[in-house]
Structures are given as C-alpha cells and as structure tokens.
C-alpha positions in Angstrom: 2.2 -19.8 -3.5 1.2 -18.5 -6.9 1.1 -14.9 -5.6 4.8 -15.4 -4.6 6.0 -16.4 -8.0 7.0 -14.2 -11.0 3.4 -13.9 -12.3 2.7 -11.7 -9.3 5.1 -10.5 -6.6 8.2 -12.5 -7.5 9.4 -12.6 -3.9 12.6 -14.5 -4.8 13.8 -11.5 -6.7 11.9 -8.8 -4.8 11.5 -9.9 -1.2 10.3 -6.5 0.1 7.5 -4.1 -0.7 7.9 -0.5 0.5 5.6 2.4 1.1 7.3 5.8 1.8 5.2 8.6 3.1 6.2 11.8 1.3 3.9 14.3 3.1 0.9 14.5 5.4 -1.7 17.1 6.1 -4.0 16.6 9.2 -7.6 17.8 9.4 -9.1 16.4 12.6 -9.4 12.6 12.3 -8.7 12.6 8.5 -5.2 12.8 7.2 -4.4 13.3 3.5 -1.1 12.5 2.1 1.1 11.4 -0.7 3.3 8.3 -0.7 5.5 6.2 -2.9 4.7 2.5 -3.2 7.5 0.2 -4.5 6.7 -3.3 -5.7 9.0 -5.4 -7.9 11.4 -2.5 -8.1 8.8 -0.2 -9.6 7.9 2.9 -7.7 4.6 4.8 -8.2 3.3 7.8 -6.2 -0.3 7.9 -4.8 -2.5 10.4 -3.0 -4.3 8.8 0.0 -6.6 9.5 2.9 -6.3 7.8 6.3 -8.3 7.9 9.5 -6.2 8.9 12.5 -6.9 7.4 15.9 -5.0 8.7 18.9 -4.5 7.1 22.2 -2.3 8.2 25.1 0.3 5.7 23.8 0.1 5.8 20.0 -1.2 7.3 16.8 -2.9 4.8 14.3 -3.4 5.6 10.7 -5.7 3.4 8.6 -6.5 3.9 4.9 -6.7 2.4 1.4 -4.9 3.0 -1.8 -6.2 1.8 -5.2 -3.5 0.4 -7.4 -3.4 -1.1 -10.8 -1.5 -4.4 -10.7 -0.4 -4.1 -14.3 1.6 -1.0 -13.4 3.8 -3.4 -11.5 4.1 -6.0 -14.2 1.5 -8.3 -12.8 -0.3 -9.2 -16.0 -1.3 -12.8 -15.3 -4.9 -13.6 -16.2 -6.9 -16.7 -15.5 -9.9 -17.7 -17.7 -11.4 -19.7 -14.8 -10.8 -17.1 -12.1 -10.6 -13.6 -13.7 -8.6 -11.1 -11.8 -9.4 -7.4 -11.6 -6.7 -5.0 -12.6 -7.5 -2.6 -9.8 -6.7 -3.7 -6.3 -7.4 -2.0 -2.9 -4.3 -1.9 -0.8 -5.3 -1.5 2.8 -2.8 -0.2 5.3 -2.5 0.4 9.0 0.4 2.2 10.6 0.8 2.4 14.4 3.3 4.9 15.7 4.1 4.7 19.4 4.3 8.1 21.2 7.4 9.0 23.1 6.9 9.4 26.8 
C-alpha cells in the first residue's frame, strides 16, 4: 500500500503508467530501441535492448530499463530499509501475429 501513496506512485492522482516505443531496430534475436516512460505525469526517454522470441503465433520482447526513481519525484527514504535510487524496470511485450 505504501508504494501506491504519494511517496511513490500516487495512484489516486496518476492511475496509469505508460511506456511508448518510439523506434526499434532488429538484429537477430536482439532488438534495440528508444521509448518514453511516463510515471506520475513525468515523461523520460530511454534507450533499451530486448530479446525477441518468435513463435508461429506471436512475437515476445523482453528487456530491462534502468530508471532513477527521483526523476519521477519518488524521494522517500527509510532509515530502517534504505531504498536505492536506481531501479530495474523489467518489461515483456507479447504481440499476436495476424493470421
């Protein structure tokens, strides 16, 4: 519940997080791209790499983006449980293929 309040994601005011893919370049199973992450109404662009897995029914992209929580106004700190500023945001996108 603490992650939902205004110290972190403030889901009452900002119920959605968005990641928009701006471009992709494929090289075999590795895809490099650029995307825009919006949290708490603040948008930042990131370069990323993802692993592409294809099946006859879908394409699956899996990767990680490193973000600084303070860039999004998440400055809460606990003396008992220190929190790193850098977080790994893992993502998986599955796109069904048209038949």
